[in-house]
Structure formats: C-alpha cells, structure tokens
ZATORMI-102205 format. One record per residue (C-alpha): residue number from 1; x, y, z. Coordinates in steps of 0.25 Angstrom, whole numbers, plus 5000, padded with zeros to 4 digits. Layout:
BEGIN
{NUM {X Y Z}}
...
This chain:
BEGIN
{1 {4646 4904 4683}}
{2 {4651 4917 4677}}
{3 {4659 4925 4687}}
{4 {4658 4939 4690}}
{5 {4669 4949 4686}}
{6 {4670 4964 4689}}
{7 {4664 4972 4677}}
{8 {4674 4976 4666}}
{9 {4685 4968 4672}}
{10 {4699 4968 4665}}
{11 {4697 4955 4658}}
{12 {4684 4960 4652}}
{13 {4692 4972 4646}}
{14 {4703 4962 4641}}
{15 {4693 4953 4634}}
{16 {4685 4964 4628}}
{17 {4698 4970 4623}}
{18 {4702 4956 4617}}
{19 {4689 4956 4610}}
{20 {4690 4970 4604}}
{21 {4704 4967 4598}}
{22 {4704 4962 4584}}
{23 {4707 4948 4581}}
{24 {4709 4940 4568}}
{25 {4698 4931 4570}}
{26 {4688 4942 4574}}
{27 {4691 4952 4563}}
{28 {4676 4955 4561}}
{29 {4675 4959 4576}}
{30 {4688 4968 4574}}
{31 {4682 4975 4562}}
{32 {4669 4978 4570}}
{33 {4677 4983 4582}}
{34 {4684 4993 4573}}
{35 {4671 4997 4566}}
{36 {4665 4999 4579}}
{37 {4676 5008 4584}}
{38 {4677 5016 4572}}
{39 {4662 5018 4571}}
{40 {4661 5023 4585}}
{41 {4674 5032 4583}}
{42 {4668 5039 4571}}
{43 {4654 5040 4577}}
{44 {4660 5047 4589}}
{45 {4669 5056 4580}}
{46 {4658 5060 4571}}
{47 {4649 5063 4583}}
{48 {4659 5072 4590}}
{49 {4663 5079 4577}}
{50 {4648 5082 4574}}
{51 {4646 5087 4588}}
{52 {4658 5096 4588}}
{53 {4654 5102 4574}}
{54 {4640 5104 4579}}
{55 {4644 5111 4591}}
{56 {4654 5119 4583}}
{57 {4644 5123 4573}}
{58 {4634 5128 4584}}
{59 {4645 5135 4592}}
{60 {4651 5142 4579}}
{61 {4637 5146 4575}}
{62 {4633 5152 4588}}
{63 {4647 5159 4589}}
{64 {4646 5165 4576}}
{65 {4632 5170 4578}}
{66 {4634 5176 4592}}
{67 {4648 5181 4589}}
{68 {4643 5190 4577}}
{69 {4629 5192 4580}}
{70 {4621 5198 4592}}
{71 {4615 5188 4602}}
{72 {4603 5197 4603}}
{73 {4598 5208 4595}}
{74 {4588 5219 4599}}
{75 {4579 5226 4589}}
{76 {4568 5236 4591}}
{77 {4555 5239 4583}}
{78 {4547 5251 4587}}
{79 {4537 5261 4580}}
{80 {4541 5276 4578}}
{81 {4533 5287 4573}}
{82 {4539 5297 4563}}
{83 {4533 5310 4556}}
{84 {4533 5310 4541}}
{85 {4531 5323 4534}}
{86 {4523 5322 4521}}
{87 {4521 5335 4514}}
{88 {4515 5345 4525}}
{89 {4510 5333 4534}}
{90 {4517 5325 4544}}
{91 {4513 5311 4547}}
{92 {4517 5302 4558}}
{93 {4522 5288 4553}}
{94 {4524 5276 4563}}
{95 {4535 5266 4558}}
{96 {4542 5254 4565}}
{97 {4557 5256 4568}}
{98 {4566 5244 4570}}
{99 {4578 5252 4575}}
{100 {4583 5255 4589}}
{101 {4584 5269 4593}}
{102 {4592 5268 4606}}
{103 {4601 5257 4602}}
{104 {4614 5261 4610}}
{105 {4606 5264 4623}}
{106 {4598 5251 4622}}
{107 {4611 5243 4619}}
{108 {4617 5249 4631}}
{109 {4605 5245 4640}}
{110 {4605 5230 4634}}
{111 {4620 5229 4638}}
{112 {4616 5230 4653}}
{113 {4608 5217 4652}}
{114 {4616 5206 4659}}
{115 {4622 5197 4649}}
{116 {4622 5206 4637}}
{117 {4637 5208 4632}}
{118 {4634 5218 4621}}
{119 {4623 5226 4615}}
{120 {4625 5234 4602}}
{121 {4616 5242 4594}}
{122 {4618 5240 4579}}
{123 {4613 5243 4565}}
{124 {4609 5232 4556}}
{125 {4606 5232 4541}}
{126 {4609 5225 4528}}
{127 {4617 5231 4516}}
{128 {4625 5227 4504}}
{129 {4640 5228 4504}}
{130 {4647 5230 4491}}
{131 {4661 5231 4485}}
{132 {4663 5232 4470}}
{133 {4655 5221 4464}}
{134 {4653 5213 4477}}
{135 {4642 5215 4487}}
{136 {4636 5208 4500}}
{137 {4624 5209 4508}}
{138 {4627 5212 4522}}
{139 {4621 5214 4536}}
{140 {4626 5227 4541}}
{141 {4628 5229 4556}}
{142 {4630 5243 4562}}
{143 {4638 5242 4575}}
{144 {4648 5250 4583}}
{145 {4663 5246 4583}}
{146 {4662 5242 4598}}
{147 {4650 5233 4596}}
{148 {4656 5227 4584}}
{149 {4669 5223 4591}}
{150 {4660 5216 4602}}
{151 {4655 5206 4591}}
{152 {4663 5194 4594}}
{153 {4665 5188 4580}}
{154 {4667 5202 4574}}
{155 {4677 5205 4584}}
{156 {4684 5192 4583}}
{157 {4680 5186 4570}}
{158 {4686 5173 4564}}
{159 {4693 5182 4554}}
{160 {4694 5197 4551}}
{161 {4701 5208 4544}}
{162 {4702 5223 4547}}
{163 {4700 5229 4561}}
{164 {4687 5229 4568}}
{165 {4692 5242 4575}}
{166 {4690 5249 4562}}
{167 {4675 5246 4561}}
{168 {4671 5261 4563}}
{169 {4678 5264 4550}}
{170 {4671 5254 4541}}
{171 {4663 5241 4540}}
{172 {4665 5227 4545}}
{173 {4662 5215 4536}}
{174 {4660 5200 4538}}
{175 {4670 5192 4530}}
{176 {4659 5187 4521}}
{177 {4655 5201 4517}}
{178 {4669 5205 4515}}
{179 {4671 5192 4506}}
{180 {4659 5195 4498}}
{181 {4663 5209 4495}}
{182 {4678 5206 4493}}
{183 {4682 5216 4503}}
{184 {4693 5218 4513}}
{185 {4696 5227 4525}}
{186 {4698 5241 4519}}
{187 {4689 5239 4507}}
{188 {4677 5248 4506}}
{189 {4663 5242 4504}}
{190 {4649 5248 4501}}
{191 {4637 5245 4509}}
{192 {4623 5247 4504}}
{193 {4610 5248 4512}}
{194 {4596 5247 4505}}
{195 {4590 5256 4517}}
{196 {4598 5268 4513}}
{197 {4595 5283 4511}}
{198 {4580 5287 4510}}
{199 {4578 5296 4498}}
{200 {4567 5302 4490}}
{201 {4567 5290 4481}}
{202 {4568 5280 4492}}
{203 {4579 5273 4499}}
{204 {4593 5274 4493}}
{205 {4603 5263 4497}}
{206 {4614 5268 4506}}
{207 {4628 5265 4501}}
{208 {4640 5267 4510}}
{209 {4655 5262 4509}}
{210 {4663 5257 4521}}
{211 {4677 5252 4523}}
{212 {4679 5238 4527}}
{213 {4686 5238 4540}}
{214 {4684 5224 4546}}
{215 {4680 5210 4540}}
{216 {4676 5199 4550}}
{217 {4672 5184 4549}}
{218 {4663 5179 4560}}
{219 {4663 5165 4556}}
{220 {4648 5165 4552}}
{221 {4647 5166 4537}}
{222 {4633 5172 4538}}
{223 {4638 5183 4546}}
{224 {4651 5186 4539}}
{225 {4644 5186 4525}}
{226 {4635 5197 4529}}
{227 {4639 5205 4541}}
{228 {4645 5219 4541}}
{229 {4647 5229 4552}}
{230 {4646 5245 4551}}
{231 {4649 5255 4561}}
{232 {4636 5258 4568}}
{233 {4635 5273 4564}}
{234 {4638 5269 4550}}
{235 {4627 5258 4550}}
{236 {4617 5268 4556}}
{237 {4620 5278 4544}}
{238 {4620 5267 4534}}
{239 {4606 5261 4538}}
{240 {4600 5275 4542}}
{241 {4599 5271 4557}}
{242 {4603 5284 4563}}
{243 {4604 5283 4578}}
{244 {4597 5269 4578}}
{245 {4600 5254 4578}}
{246 {4594 5242 4572}}
{247 {4598 5232 4583}}
{248 {4605 5229 4596}}
{249 {4614 5217 4596}}
{250 {4616 5210 4610}}
{251 {4626 5200 4614}}
{252 {4624 5192 4627}}
{253 {4634 5183 4635}}
{254 {4629 5170 4631}}
{255 {4622 5170 4617}}
{256 {4617 5155 4619}}
{257 {4608 5160 4630}}
{258 {4604 5173 4623}}
{259 {4589 5171 4626}}
{260 {4592 5174 4641}}
{261 {4594 5189 4637}}
{262 {4582 5191 4629}}
{263 {4572 5194 4640}}
{264 {4582 5203 4648}}
{265 {4585 5211 4635}}
{266 {4570 5213 4632}}
{267 {4568 5219 4646}}
{268 {4579 5229 4642}}
{269 {4573 5232 4629}}
{270 {4560 5239 4625}}
{271 {4547 5233 4619}}
{272 {4551 5237 4605}}
{273 {4564 5228 4606}}
{274 {4565 5214 4602}}
{275 {4577 5204 4603}}
{276 {4582 5192 4595}}
{277 {4594 5183 4598}}
{278 {4604 5177 4589}}
{279 {4597 5164 4592}}
{280 {4584 5170 4585}}
{281 {4592 5173 4573}}
{282 {4600 5159 4572}}
{283 {4589 5151 4579}}
{284 {4587 5142 4566}}
{285 {4602 5139 4565}}
{286 {4603 5135 4580}}
{287 {4591 5126 4579}}
{288 {4596 5120 4567}}
{289 {4609 5117 4574}}
{290 {4602 5111 4586}}
{291 {4594 5102 4577}}
{292 {4607 5098 4569}}
{293 {4615 5095 4581}}
{294 {4604 5086 4587}}
{295 {4603 5078 4573}}
{296 {4618 5077 4571}}
{297 {4619 5072 4586}}
{298 {4609 5061 4583}}
{299 {4615 5057 4570}}
{300 {4629 5056 4576}}
{301 {4623 5048 4588}}
{302 {4617 5038 4578}}
{303 {4631 5037 4572}}
{304 {4637 5034 4585}}
{305 {4626 5023 4588}}
{306 {4629 5017 4574}}
{307 {4644 5016 4577}}
{308 {4641 5010 4591}}
{309 {4632 4999 4584}}
{310 {4645 4994 4578}}
{311 {4650 4991 4592}}
{312 {4638 4981 4593}}
{313 {4642 4975 4580}}
{314 {4656 4973 4584}}
{315 {4652 4967 4597}}
{316 {4642 4957 4592}}
{317 {4653 4952 4582}}
{318 {4662 4951 4594}}
{319 {4652 4944 4603}}
{320 {4650 4934 4591}}
{321 {4665 4932 4589}}
{322 {4668 4930 4604}}
{323 {4656 4921 4607}}
{324 {4666 4910 4610}}
{325 {4674 4919 4619}}
{326 {4662 4923 4627}}
{327 {4658 4909 4629}}
{328 {4671 4905 4635}}
{329 {4672 4918 4644}}
{330 {4658 4915 4649}}
{331 {4661 4900 4652}}
{332 {4674 4905 4659}}
{333 {4664 4913 4669}}
{334 {4664 4927 4662}}
{335 {4650 4933 4666}}
{336 {4640 4939 4656}}
{337 {4644 4953 4662}}
{338 {4659 4951 4658}}
{339 {4656 4947 4644}}
{340 {4646 4959 4643}}
{341 {4657 4968 4648}}
{342 {4668 4963 4639}}
{343 {4659 4965 4626}}
{344 {4654 4979 4632}}
{345 {4669 4983 4633}}
{346 {4671 4979 4619}}
{347 {4660 4987 4613}}
{348 {4661 4999 4623}}
{349 {4676 4999 4621}}
{350 {4674 5001 4606}}
{351 {4664 5012 4608}}
{352 {4673 5019 4619}}
{353 {4685 5019 4610}}
{354 {4677 5023 4598}}
{355 {4671 5034 4606}}
{356 {4685 5039 4611}}
{357 {4691 5039 4596}}
{358 {4679 5046 4591}}
{359 {4680 5057 4602}}
{360 {4694 5059 4598}}
{361 {4692 5060 4583}}
{362 {4679 5069 4585}}
{363 {4687 5079 4594}}
{364 {4698 5079 4585}}
{365 {4689 5082 4573}}
{366 {4682 5093 4581}}
{367 {4695 5100 4585}}
{368 {4702 5099 4571}}
{369 {4689 5101 4563}}
{370 {4695 5114 4556}}
{371 {4707 5106 4552}}
{372 {4699 5094 4547}}
{373 {4689 5104 4540}}
{374 {4701 5111 4533}}
{375 {4707 5097 4528}}
{376 {4693 5093 4523}}
{377 {4692 5107 4516}}
{378 {4706 5105 4510}}
{379 {4704 5091 4505}}
{380 {4690 5095 4498}}
{381 {4696 5107 4492}}
{382 {4689 5117 4500}}
{383 {4675 5123 4501}}
{384 {4670 5112 4510}}
{385 {4664 5122 4520}}
{386 {4656 5134 4514}}
{387 {4653 5145 4525}}
{388 {4643 5151 4516}}
{389 {4634 5139 4517}}
{390 {4638 5135 4532}}
{391 {4639 5148 4538}}
{392 {4652 5145 4545}}
{393 {4666 5144 4540}}
{394 {4671 5131 4546}}
{395 {4666 5119 4553}}
{396 {4665 5122 4568}}
{397 {4668 5112 4579}}
{398 {4666 5113 4594}}
{399 {4671 5101 4602}}
{400 {4663 5101 4615}}
{401 {4664 5091 4627}}
{402 {4649 5089 4627}}
{403 {4649 5084 4613}}
{404 {4661 5075 4615}}
{405 {4655 5069 4628}}
{406 {4641 5067 4620}}
{407 {4648 5059 4609}}
{408 {4656 5051 4619}}
{409 {4644 5048 4627}}
{410 {4635 5044 4615}}
{411 {4646 5035 4609}}
{412 {4649 5028 4622}}
{413 {4635 5026 4626}}
{414 {4631 5020 4613}}
{415 {4643 5011 4611}}
{416 {4642 5006 4625}}
{417 {4627 5003 4625}}
{418 {4627 4996 4612}}
{419 {4639 4987 4617}}
{420 {4630 4981 4628}}
{421 {4621 4973 4618}}
{422 {4632 4964 4612}}
{423 {4639 4963 4625}}
{424 {4627 4958 4632}}
{425 {4625 4948 4620}}
{426 {4639 4943 4623}}
{427 {4637 4942 4638}}
{428 {4624 4934 4636}}
{429 {4630 4924 4626}}
{430 {4629 4910 4631}}
{431 {4643 4904 4632}}
{432 {4638 4890 4628}}
{433 {4632 4895 4615}}
{434 {4645 4904 4613}}
{435 {4653 4891 4614}}
{436 {4644 4881 4607}}
{437 {4650 4882 4594}}
{438 {4664 4886 4598}}
C-alpha cells in the first residue's frame, strides 16, 4: 500500500530536479524543456515591455497635455446692444460677444476656490508667422510674464534657448515654429492676423514685427509646431481686444480629477460662462488609449498562455519517457500525491524560472529603452521615429510595480494551472501497465 509522505518533501524536489536535467537518452525532453523555458521568458518579457511602454505613453501624453495647456478653460458668451449711426439716424444693434470684460477680477475670484492653483486671463487667436520666404500658421496666446512662467512645460521645457525673463520684450516660440521659420533667438519675425484694422474698404490684415526672445520644446509635437506666446498687452492690441480677454485658463491640484472642480467653479461664475476641461479636448485620445491598453493586454495574455502550453507538451513527453520510473516508484510505495507533486514541481519550476528571467529582461528593457532605441535607430540609419506622425519625440516607458506584479501573477497562475493536468495523468498511471513492456 502506498505510504504517505509530507507534501513537497526533499526527495520529491530531488527527483523532479533529476527529471528536468538533460540526459542523452531523453534529448527530446531536454529540448522541450528549453523551449518551454525560453517561451515563458520571452512571453513575460514582452508583456512587461508592452505594459511599461503603455504606461509611459499614457503618462507622457497626460504630462505634456496638462503641462502646457490649461486644465480647465472659462469662456463667456453674452449679448450686448450698441448704437450705430447711419446718416442722421441712430439704430440700436444687438450682437453676441464672446469676450470676458472683467477677466482680471474674475480670475482673482476663481483663485479663491479650494484646489485651484492658477487662474489667468488670456488672449487667444490665430495668425501667420513669416520670415523671408518661410511661413507657419500659429496659435497665438496673449499672457502676462508672471502667468507664462507658471506654465510648467514652458518654464521647464525639454530644451530651450533664450531667456523667459525677456518675454515682455518680444515673442516666445515653440521649437517646431522656430524650425519651420528657420529662426533663432534674436531674429525678428512678422506676425499677421486676418482680423486686423477696420477700414472703409473692409478689414485690412494687421502685420507686426516681434523679436524672438525665447524658444521652448514642451515634448509634444502638436504644441511645439504651432504655439507662440505674446505679452498680454501686445496681444490685446494685435487682435483688437482692448480691455477684454478671450478666456481664463485654470490649473488644478490634480488634473486627473479635474471633474471635481467643475461644479464649484460654476457656482463662482455667472450664467453666461461655460467651462471645458482638457479631457473634453483630448477625450478621443484618452478613450483610444484605454481601448488600445485593453486590447494589447489581452493579446499579450494570450501569448503568455501559448507559452505556458509548451510546458504541457514538455511534461507529457516527460511522463511518457519516465513511465518505467513512475511504475517503479509506485511499486516502491510512492503515493499518487507524491508523483503528482514531482511532475508539478517540474512544470511549475520551469514556469517560475521563466517568469523570473522574463521579469529581469522586461525591467531592463523598460529602464534602458532610450539606449536600445538609440541603437536601433543607429543600426537602421535613423528616421525610425517620426515625431510629426506620432506626436512625441521618443518612445516613453514607465515601469510600474502594479504592471510587474500583474505580469508575474498572470504568468505564474497560467503556468502552474496548466501543469496540473499532465501531473495528474502521471499520478494516475497504473504501475502494472507502466512496467508491462519494460
């Protein structure tokens, strides 16, 4: 009768280790062992690499958006009545106005709302920047120097030239605008606006020359290729906004929870005001990222499952080759549970070792992704990553503990579960049948 032994005894580990090791007469089993180990390692490596790049893309996307753009924006729309003189008659005309007449005072009130870190009235418009034969359509932001310095990715950009402290003496350009125009700090560019001076023949485009005093790179191509900043008073004159503002930019303590400030701000604003957040502007991108994250995780989980299936193949071959050994062990009194645990250790050991190696490779890839990317770019001759298409300048990566634990948990659970089935087959093998033809 089979004797009972303590689970996972020392001799069970010893026998399992002997079975895993390569032997000349069981070379096929050895090959399957290596295939299983390499498969699990590569699957876990790929899963961690994808999760790290996925987290990096999302974090980089959010950081560049909230670092150079308002978290919330206030606009107003109201009706005003003006008197228009036509010959000897005066006619009252009602028109819609989309400007904020008391921008500075309203911004000061909004700063008192708990959790608001910054509120700044701005001028916003579009124009055409030119220098010699070069031109670029730009988004013009009129802002005070103090408020410009408060914008994180403008104050501390990825790279810059010139001095932000000289902002009141000229214009600040995104790096993409400067590249398109071929300008450097100290050059003088022309800025044209279609909504210029009203004349008897209609509106005449306004054209003003400004000295370039600061060039910045925020890290988001879409921003760098179009953004320019003008001193507030210059922008008000350039766009004919005397004494009024177009918007109020608001920054909050936690941009990811920006929705929590909408109702408190509406209570501080009048009925003619309306708010929109950075998530409203970039909502499509965020939803696309979420869908892509879920799809990529499912695909990589399937890859891990396929790699785990190699363990089943290896164990089935191992059980077939070790049928005589199983029969002898059973006749010597080894229980079904001991046989099951021996083969479970074989399969789970491969899954655990492969997972450990995959975690090491995946973490190294996430940490040194810039070096790896630079090497690939060098070997391929450059041009692998085009920021004008992808919107960012490099592959971001963010290694998070939760992602690593998720990959480890998925790999271990799959590799351990699939190991149970061939191990049970070995445990239930009839020793008489196993020894009949031996």
